[in-house]
C-alpha positions in Angstrom: 20.3 -24.0 11.6 23.7 -26.0 11.3 25.6 -23.0 13.1 23.3 -24.2 16.2 23.0 -28.3 15.6 26.7 -28.0 16.0 27.2 -26.0 19.1 24.3 -28.0 20.6 25.9 -31.2 19.8 29.3 -29.7 21.6 27.5 -29.0 24.6 26.4 -32.1 25.0 29.8 -33.8 24.5 31.6 -31.5 27.3 28.7 -31.9 29.8 27.9 -35.5 29.4 29.9 -37.7 32.1 32.2 -40.8 30.5 30.1 -43.2 33.0 26.7 -43.0 34.6 27.6 -41.3 38.1 30.9 -39.5 36.7 31.0 -35.8 37.4 32.7 -33.0 36.1 33.1 -29.1 37.1 36.2 -27.5 35.7 39.5 -28.8 36.5 37.8 -31.4 38.3 36.8 -34.6 37.9 35.3 -37.2 40.1 34.5 -41.2 38.3 32.6 -43.6 39.5 31.6 -42.4 43.5 30.0 -45.9 45.4 29.2 -47.0 48.7 28.4 -50.4 49.6 25.2 -51.0 51.7 25.0 -50.0 55.3 22.1 -49.7 58.8 20.9 -46.2 60.1 23.5 -45.6 62.8 26.1 -47.4 61.4 29.1 -46.3 59.8 29.7 -46.3 56.0 32.5 -46.0 53.9 32.5 -44.1 50.2 35.3 -44.4 47.6 35.8 -42.1 44.2 38.2 -40.8 42.1 39.2 -37.7 42.0 41.7 -36.1 38.9 42.7 -32.7 38.2 42.5 -32.1 34.7 43.2 -28.7 35.5 46.7 -26.7 35.2 46.4 -25.6 39.0 46.7 -27.7 41.9 43.9 -28.0 43.8 42.9 -28.8 47.6 40.2 -31.0 48.8 38.9 -29.5 52.4 36.3 -31.2 53.7 33.1 -33.3 52.5 29.9 -32.9 54.2 26.2 -34.9 53.9 23.2 -34.8 55.6 23.4 -38.4 54.9 25.6 -38.9 58.1 26.5 -37.2 61.6 29.9 -36.7 59.9 32.1 -37.5 56.9 35.7 -37.1 57.4 39.0 -38.4 54.3 40.8 -41.7 56.0 43.3 -43.4 54.7 44.0 -47.0 55.4 48.0 -48.0 55.9 50.1 -51.3 56.5 52.6 -52.1 58.5 54.2 -54.9 60.3 51.4 -57.2 58.5 48.7 -55.1 61.0 46.4 -52.3 58.6 45.5 -49.2 60.5 43.1 -46.1 59.9 43.9 -43.0 60.0 42.1 -39.1 59.7 44.1 -37.7 57.1 44.8 -33.8 58.5 44.6 -31.0 56.5 43.9 -31.0 52.8 44.6 -33.5 50.1 46.6 -31.9 47.6 46.2 -33.3 44.1 48.4 -31.5 41.5 47.8 -30.3 37.8 47.2 -33.9 35.8 47.0 -36.0 39.0 44.3 -38.1 40.5 43.6 -39.8 44.0 41.6 -42.8 44.3 39.4 -43.8 46.8 39.4 -47.1 47.0 39.7 -50.0 49.4 42.8 -50.3 51.0 44.1 -46.6 50.6 42.2 -43.4 50.7 38.5 -43.8 51.5 35.2 -41.4 52.8 34.3 -42.2 56.6 31.0 -41.6 57.1 30.2 -41.5 60.1 26.5 -42.2 62.3 24.4 -42.6 59.2 21.1 -41.1 59.8 19.2 -43.7 56.9 20.2 -46.7 55.7 21.8 -47.7 52.6 20.3 -49.8 50.6 21.7 -51.7 47.2 20.4 -49.3 44.0 20.1 -46.0 46.7 21.9 -43.0 46.3 24.1 -40.9 49.2 24.5 -37.4 49.0 28.0 -35.8 49.2 29.0 -32.2 48.7 32.6 -31.9 48.1 34.4 -28.4 49.2 37.7 -27.4 47.7 39.8 -24.5 48.0 38.6 -21.3 46.0 34.8 -21.7 47.7 34.1 -24.2 45.1 31.3 -26.6 46.5 30.9 -30.0 43.9 27.2 -31.9 44.9 27.5 -35.6 44.0 25.8 -39.4 44.7 27.6 -41.8 46.5 26.1 -44.9 44.1 25.2 -47.8 46.5 26.8 -51.2 45.5 26.9 -54.6 46.6 29.5 -57.6 46.4 33.7 -57.0 45.3 35.0 -54.0 44.3 35.0 -53.4 40.7 38.0 -54.7 37.8 41.3 -53.6 38.9 40.6 -52.9 43.3 43.2 -56.0 44.7 41.3 -59.1 45.9 42.3 -58.7 49.5 40.4 -55.4 49.5 36.8 -57.0 49.7 36.4 -56.3 53.0 38.1 -52.7 53.8 36.7 -52.5 57.6 37.8 -56.6 57.8 40.8 -56.3 60.4 41.2 -53.1 60.8 42.2 -51.0 63.6 41.1 -47.1 63.6 43.7 -44.5 65.2 42.4 -41.0 66.1 
């Protein structure tokens, strides 16, 4: 009985997320996936942090969602005082022990043509597709207000004054 209780406790510890809404599959962690409210037909944006806790590099190949016509990885950059947003072409590589933050003012997920409204408290399903056929299903929590602690204050509205290049 003691061995069973110890094994059960160990299993719970291994699978329990650090925060509600965090995910871990193999050597990949997805932390605090979230989005902002948006109306149906508009574009949305997704934020999260990808962490490679494994011993080999991983590549994010694509992101899919039934909640949008298309999902693409974009990166915001500053040049000459002007912000611009461009799609990332090719896979996004994450070295062992490294992380990539999808946050206002940097990398983010563009959810083009939302199929339904995103209301505060709701969830937006996504599937992250990695090399080797790994697929991780997650949900973006729909949150209102400014980004969480640690985000730059100027990044409160990631789409303000944005020039979108393709």
